[in-house]
One Martini backbone bead per residue (centre of mass of N, CA, C, O) as a GRO file, in nm:
protein
  311
    1UNK     BB    1  10.922   9.604   9.484
    2UNK     BB    2  11.145   9.618   9.711
    3UNK     BB    3  11.274   9.777   9.974
    4UNK     BB    4  11.566   9.781   9.867
    5UNK     BB    5  11.492   9.893   9.590
    6UNK     BB    6  11.364  10.154   9.688
    7UNK     BB    7  11.612  10.267   9.840
    8UNK     BB    8  11.796  10.268   9.591
    9UNK     BB    9  11.621  10.465   9.429
   10UNK     BB   10  11.632  10.701   9.625
   11UNK     BB   11  11.936  10.736   9.624
   12UNK     BB   12  11.960  10.788   9.320
   13UNK     BB   13  11.777  11.039   9.306
   14UNK     BB   14  11.955  11.215   9.508
   15UNK     BB   15  12.212  11.200   9.322
   16UNK     BB   16  12.070  11.317   9.040
   17UNK     BB   17  11.891  11.523   9.206
   18UNK     BB   18  11.733  11.751   9.337
   19UNK     BB   19  11.557  11.743   9.621
   20UNK     BB   20  11.276  11.818   9.504
   21UNK     BB   21  11.278  11.604   9.276
   22UNK     BB   22  11.338  11.354   9.449
   23UNK     BB   23  11.087  11.376   9.624
   24UNK     BB   24  10.879  11.352   9.397
   25UNK     BB   25  10.971  11.070   9.303
   26UNK     BB   26  10.917  10.925   9.570
   27UNK     BB   27  10.618  10.979   9.585
   28UNK     BB   28  10.550  10.837   9.319
   29UNK     BB   29  10.642  10.554   9.410
   30UNK     BB   30  10.441  10.527   9.640
   31UNK     BB   31  10.181  10.562   9.477
   32UNK     BB   32  10.238  10.327   9.280
   33UNK     BB   33  10.262  10.106   9.496
   34UNK     BB   34   9.975  10.124   9.601
   35UNK     BB   35   9.839  10.061   9.333
   36UNK     BB   36   9.963   9.777   9.286
   37UNK     BB   37   9.835   9.653   9.560
   38UNK     BB   38   9.513   9.792   9.565
   39UNK     BB   39   9.382   9.900   9.292
   40UNK     BB   40   9.257   9.627   9.181
   41UNK     BB   41   9.041   9.617   9.433
   42UNK     BB   42   9.055   9.943   9.498
   43UNK     BB   43   8.839  10.148   9.317
   44UNK     BB   44   8.737  10.381   9.057
   45UNK     BB   45   8.464  10.408   8.839
   46UNK     BB   46   8.308  10.405   8.499
   47UNK     BB   47   8.199  10.223   8.272
   48UNK     BB   48   8.104  10.311   7.949
   49UNK     BB   49   7.845  10.138   7.935
   50UNK     BB   50   7.697  10.310   8.191
   51UNK     BB   51   7.693  10.562   7.982
   52UNK     BB   52   7.468  10.624   7.793
   53UNK     BB   53   7.323  10.620   7.441
   54UNK     BB   54   7.541  10.501   7.250
   55UNK     BB   55   7.674  10.402   6.928
   56UNK     BB   56   7.960  10.559   6.940
   57UNK     BB   57   8.284  10.492   7.073
   58UNK     BB   58   8.547  10.721   7.126
   59UNK     BB   59   8.892  10.650   7.177
   60UNK     BB   60   9.143  10.850   7.332
   61UNK     BB   61   9.444  10.782   7.408
   62UNK     BB   62   9.548  10.948   7.676
   63UNK     BB   63   9.320  11.176   7.761
   64UNK     BB   64   9.280  11.479   7.881
   65UNK     BB   65   9.050  11.701   7.985
   66UNK     BB   66   9.209  11.975   7.961
   67UNK     BB   67   9.308  11.931   7.674
   68UNK     BB   68   9.035  11.907   7.534
   69UNK     BB   69   8.925  12.181   7.622
   70UNK     BB   70   9.139  12.357   7.488
   71UNK     BB   71   9.081  12.259   7.195
   72UNK     BB   72   8.769  12.290   7.176
   73UNK     BB   73   8.765  12.608   7.208
   74UNK     BB   74   8.899  12.616   6.891
   75UNK     BB   75   8.636  12.503   6.781
   76UNK     BB   76   8.322  12.438   6.570
   77UNK     BB   77   8.236  12.108   6.669
   78UNK     BB   78   8.288  12.115   6.978
   79UNK     BB   79   8.138  12.093   7.249
   80UNK     BB   80   8.097  12.060   7.548
   81UNK     BB   81   8.306  11.935   7.806
   82UNK     BB   82   8.286  11.661   7.978
   83UNK     BB   83   8.303  11.431   8.247
   84UNK     BB   84   8.491  11.127   8.333
   85UNK     BB   85   8.527  10.828   8.526
   86UNK     BB   86   8.747  10.603   8.498
   87UNK     BB   87   8.822  10.253   8.564
   88UNK     BB   88   9.116  10.354   8.465
   89UNK     BB   89   9.497  10.406   8.412
   90UNK     BB   90   9.510  10.178   8.186
   91UNK     BB   91   9.455   9.969   7.924
   92UNK     BB   92   9.449   9.686   8.052
   93UNK     BB   93   9.250   9.767   8.273
   94UNK     BB   94   9.023   9.857   8.085
   95UNK     BB   95   8.973   9.587   7.950
   96UNK     BB   96   8.897   9.430   8.202
   97UNK     BB   97   8.647   9.623   8.286
   98UNK     BB   98   8.496   9.592   7.990
   99UNK     BB   99   8.504   9.241   8.005
  100UNK     BB  100   8.304   9.156   8.191
  101UNK     BB  101   8.050   8.933   8.221
  102UNK     BB  102   7.818   9.161   8.245
  103UNK     BB  103   7.904   9.256   7.923
  104UNK     BB  104   7.835   9.037   7.705
  105UNK     BB  105   7.589   9.154   7.564
  106UNK     BB  106   7.723   9.410   7.462
  107UNK     BB  107   7.955   9.276   7.303
  108UNK     BB  108   7.769   9.103   7.105
  109UNK     BB  109   7.667   9.410   6.982
  110UNK     BB  110   7.981   9.491   6.937
  111UNK     BB  111   8.212   9.671   6.761
  112UNK     BB  112   8.574   9.646   6.730
  113UNK     BB  113   8.802   9.923   6.671
  114UNK     BB  114   9.165   9.880   6.699
  115UNK     BB  115   9.496  10.020   6.795
  116UNK     BB  116   9.508   9.855   7.057
  117UNK     BB  117   9.697   9.575   7.170
  118UNK     BB  118   9.508   9.481   7.417
  119UNK     BB  119   9.314   9.302   7.240
  120UNK     BB  120   9.473   9.031   7.292
  121UNK     BB  121   9.302   8.987   7.581
  122UNK     BB  122   9.058   8.908   7.424
  123UNK     BB  123   8.745   8.763   7.330
  124UNK     BB  124   8.627   8.778   7.015
  125UNK     BB  125   8.366   8.591   7.050
  126UNK     BB  126   8.213   8.812   7.240
  127UNK     BB  127   8.193   8.969   6.982
  128UNK     BB  128   8.070   9.074   6.697
  129UNK     BB  129   8.349   9.227   6.626
  130UNK     BB  130   8.712   9.236   6.536
  131UNK     BB  131   8.944   9.510   6.462
  132UNK     BB  132   9.298   9.489   6.444
  133UNK     BB  133   9.474   9.742   6.329
  134UNK     BB  134   9.763   9.688   6.450
  135UNK     BB  135   9.817   9.427   6.272
  136UNK     BB  136   9.789   9.589   5.964
  137UNK     BB  137   9.877   9.930   6.038
  138UNK     BB  138  10.167   9.972   6.080
  139UNK     BB  139  10.401  10.248   6.131
  140UNK     BB  140  10.735  10.267   6.087
  141UNK     BB  141  10.802  10.574   6.073
  142UNK     BB  142  10.631  10.636   6.363
  143UNK     BB  143  10.572  10.400   6.569
  144UNK     BB  144  10.256  10.349   6.489
  145UNK     BB  145   9.905  10.424   6.474
  146UNK     BB  146   9.734  10.588   6.258
  147UNK     BB  147   9.424  10.729   6.224
  148UNK     BB  148   9.322  10.654   5.931
  149UNK     BB  149   9.299  10.346   5.965
  150UNK     BB  150   9.071  10.365   6.175
  151UNK     BB  151   8.864  10.533   6.025
  152UNK     BB  152   8.823  10.346   5.785
  153UNK     BB  153   8.732  10.098   5.948
  154UNK     BB  154   8.486  10.235   6.086
  155UNK     BB  155   8.327  10.314   5.833
  156UNK     BB  156   8.299  10.035   5.716
  157UNK     BB  157   8.151   9.914   5.960
  158UNK     BB  158   7.907  10.108   5.970
  159UNK     BB  159   7.803  10.045   5.669
  160UNK     BB  160   7.811   9.705   5.691
  161UNK     BB  161   7.697   9.659   5.967
  162UNK     BB  162   7.472   9.502   6.240
  163UNK     BB  163   7.539   9.655   6.472
  164UNK     BB  164   7.466   9.849   6.756
  165UNK     BB  165   7.777   9.897   6.815
  166UNK     BB  166   8.080  10.111   6.846
  167UNK     BB  167   8.432  10.082   6.897
  168UNK     BB  168   8.680  10.348   6.872
  169UNK     BB  169   9.041  10.301   6.888
  170UNK     BB  170   9.277  10.524   6.939
  171UNK     BB  171   9.615  10.616   7.007
  172UNK     BB  172   9.556  10.901   7.016
  173UNK     BB  173   9.771  11.101   7.221
  174UNK     BB  174   9.959  10.894   7.248
  175UNK     BB  175  10.248  10.790   7.247
  176UNK     BB  176  10.392  10.918   7.003
  177UNK     BB  177  10.504  11.221   6.892
  178UNK     BB  178  10.491  11.254   6.550
  179UNK     BB  179  10.651  11.564   6.536
  180UNK     BB  180  10.898  11.456   6.718
  181UNK     BB  181  11.250  11.416   6.781
  182UNK     BB  182  11.196  11.334   7.113
  183UNK     BB  183  10.966  11.112   7.013
  184UNK     BB  184  10.986  10.797   6.995
  185UNK     BB  185  10.904  10.539   6.837
  186UNK     BB  186  10.805  10.227   6.810
  187UNK     BB  187  10.937   9.947   6.677
  188UNK     BB  188  10.672   9.796   6.789
  189UNK     BB  189  10.380   9.680   6.928
  190UNK     BB  190  10.520   9.530   7.185
  191UNK     BB  191  10.609   9.822   7.332
  192UNK     BB  192  10.350   9.899   7.424
  193UNK     BB  193  10.363   9.997   7.774
  194UNK     BB  194  10.643  10.022   7.831
  195UNK     BB  195  10.908  10.104   7.986
  196UNK     BB  196  11.202  10.267   7.964
  197UNK     BB  197  11.367  10.031   8.076
  198UNK     BB  198  11.256   9.811   7.876
  199UNK     BB  199  11.321   9.978   7.595
  200UNK     BB  200  11.555  10.216   7.613
  201UNK     BB  201  11.336  10.451   7.599
  202UNK     BB  202  11.278  10.776   7.666
  203UNK     BB  203  11.013  10.916   7.767
  204UNK     BB  204  10.843  11.207   7.781
  205UNK     BB  205  10.771  11.174   8.084
  206UNK     BB  206  11.068  11.142   8.183
  207UNK     BB  207  11.171  11.404   8.062
  208UNK     BB  208  10.989  11.582   8.233
  209UNK     BB  209  11.069  11.483   8.515
  210UNK     BB  210  11.396  11.543   8.453
  211UNK     BB  211  11.407  11.830   8.285
  212UNK     BB  212  11.445  11.793   7.957
  213UNK     BB  213  11.153  11.918   7.954
  214UNK     BB  214  10.933  12.139   7.921
  215UNK     BB  215  10.611  12.187   7.971
  216UNK     BB  216  10.547  12.344   7.710
  217UNK     BB  217  10.679  12.145   7.515
  218UNK     BB  218  10.515  11.902   7.595
  219UNK     BB  219  10.222  12.011   7.564
  220UNK     BB  220  10.239  12.084   7.265
  221UNK     BB  221  10.282  11.791   7.164
  222UNK     BB  222  10.029  11.669   7.289
  223UNK     BB  223   9.831  11.854   7.141
  224UNK     BB  224   9.905  11.775   6.848
  225UNK     BB  225   9.812  11.481   6.880
  226UNK     BB  226   9.516  11.557   6.923
  227UNK     BB  227   9.469  11.718   6.664
  228UNK     BB  228   9.524  11.486   6.474
  229UNK     BB  229   9.283  11.298   6.566
  230UNK     BB  230   9.047  11.507   6.540
  231UNK     BB  231   9.041  11.515   6.235
  232UNK     BB  232   8.931  11.217   6.223
  233UNK     BB  233   8.683  11.245   6.396
  234UNK     BB  234   8.539  11.438   6.208
  235UNK     BB  235   8.530  11.247   5.967
  236UNK     BB  236   8.370  11.028   6.107
  237UNK     BB  237   8.113  11.198   6.183
  238UNK     BB  238   8.056  11.252   5.862
  239UNK     BB  239   8.046  10.896   5.818
  240UNK     BB  240   7.816  10.852   6.035
  241UNK     BB  241   7.565  10.710   6.249
  242UNK     BB  242   7.469  10.876   6.540
  243UNK     BB  243   7.575  10.851   6.865
  244UNK     BB  244   7.863  11.025   6.976
  245UNK     BB  245   8.140  10.939   7.183
  246UNK     BB  246   8.409  11.121   7.335
  247UNK     BB  247   8.692  10.963   7.485
  248UNK     BB  248   8.868  10.760   7.740
  249UNK     BB  249   9.057  10.525   7.913
  250UNK     BB  250   9.267  10.752   7.996
  251UNK     BB  251   9.514  10.942   8.118
  252UNK     BB  252   9.757  11.180   8.249
  253UNK     BB  253  10.039  11.245   8.431
  254UNK     BB  254  10.218  11.573   8.537
  255UNK     BB  255  10.303  11.536   8.871
  256UNK     BB  256  10.089  11.430   9.032
  257UNK     BB  257  10.204  11.295   9.311
  258UNK     BB  258  10.470  11.224   9.131
  259UNK     BB  259  10.322  11.153   8.860
  260UNK     BB  260  10.385  10.982   8.542
  261UNK     BB  261  10.160  10.911   8.326
  262UNK     BB  262  10.012  10.550   8.331
  263UNK     BB  263   9.970  10.374   8.577
  264UNK     BB  264   9.858  10.111   8.727
  265UNK     BB  265   9.607  10.140   8.959
  266UNK     BB  266   9.537  10.438   8.987
  267UNK     BB  267   9.398  10.719   9.193
  268UNK     BB  268   9.468  10.958   9.034
  269UNK     BB  269   9.257  11.192   8.915
  270UNK     BB  270   9.406  11.284   8.644
  271UNK     BB  271   9.388  10.979   8.532
  272UNK     BB  272   9.056  10.942   8.551
  273UNK     BB  273   9.002  11.208   8.404
  274UNK     BB  274   8.778  11.237   8.132
  275UNK     BB  275   8.633  11.286   7.850
  276UNK     BB  276   8.284  11.400   7.741
  277UNK     BB  277   8.148  11.378   7.412
  278UNK     BB  278   7.851  11.477   7.241
  279UNK     BB  279   7.732  11.353   6.919
  280UNK     BB  280   7.568  11.407   6.607
  281UNK     BB  281   7.552  11.180   6.341
  282UNK     BB  282   7.595  11.207   5.970
  283UNK     BB  283   7.600  11.050   5.668
  284UNK     BB  284   7.723  11.199   5.371
  285UNK     BB  285   7.917  11.026   5.173
  286UNK     BB  286   8.200  11.202   5.125
  287UNK     BB  287   8.363  10.931   5.206
  288UNK     BB  288   8.618  10.697   5.098
  289UNK     BB  289   8.754  10.437   5.215
  290UNK     BB  290   9.015  10.260   5.237
  291UNK     BB  291   9.175   9.986   5.196
  292UNK     BB  292   9.304   9.721   5.336
  293UNK     BB  293   9.659   9.722   5.430
  294UNK     BB  294   9.905   9.518   5.496
  295UNK     BB  295  10.211   9.587   5.717
  296UNK     BB  296  10.204   9.298   5.868
  297UNK     BB  297  10.335   9.023   5.974
  298UNK     BB  298  10.301   8.773   6.191
  299UNK     BB  299  10.605   8.803   6.290
  300UNK     BB  300  10.568   9.114   6.383
  301UNK     BB  301  10.370   9.130   6.623
  302UNK     BB  302  10.545   9.078   6.873
  303UNK     BB  303  10.743   9.311   6.823
  304UNK     BB  304  10.526   9.542   6.824
  305UNK     BB  305  10.426   9.507   7.112
  306UNK     BB  306  10.699   9.568   7.243
  307UNK     BB  307  10.734   9.855   7.124
  308UNK     BB  308  10.464   9.960   7.283
  309UNK     BB  309  10.465   9.804   7.573
  310UNK     BB  310  10.254   9.521   7.566
  311UNK     BB  311  10.470   9.291   7.732
   0.00000   0.00000   0.00000
């Protein structure tokens, strides 16, 4: 964004919003601009490879620490929630920082099961194996990849593979909020990660920023998306063996420093602070995962990436 573009945006914000909201939006643009320019070179956080002796790392996309703590307090199976500082504030950045050359040995011994389309940016030959669930299990009705397809793929991999480790990457609680009529799903995978301007669909984050949704309404929908995926995490833990860590690639900002959502290369603490939950899993054999059924043709893949905003 050029200086003239920024000034035009500020003028537009003050024309459309009350002064306090316009000021918040302007601050957010400045913070995001700093991140875009320097965050890629100067940032902080610890890649998940470097913490703990986990066997299975479960990533809940875009999960805040405080949201996880709130939900965990009402369960009987999630222990105390610790914190972790992620090396990234959005998924593409997370992939870059987790696949640096110094982690090649770890990758070669790790199976990746992922619903996140940014896996298209990795070299699958560097990994033990890669199952890109988003390529074959896109759900047209909800405009995302639902948890059960990921859970089934992860259980199959755990029982059949000789890998040392597994990373299981769910899309939830990332938008869309699957039970909300005001949180539209993505037309296809290719739109994951795109801005509202690029997709023409106003995201829940922008609706919250612009006062179209109350914080309570927004937070309740965000929470239900987390509860949805945690049901599958519990099923996963009951059907795999080893030490399981539940964490996230990044969180979301809900107005801190004027920032909403999860812009790339951000230093905002609420975006980098993610949950870290350690569980001991034992495969009961009580669940038989379904077979993989492809729901997307090769021609659909590019369109679906754009739908999720990842192109």
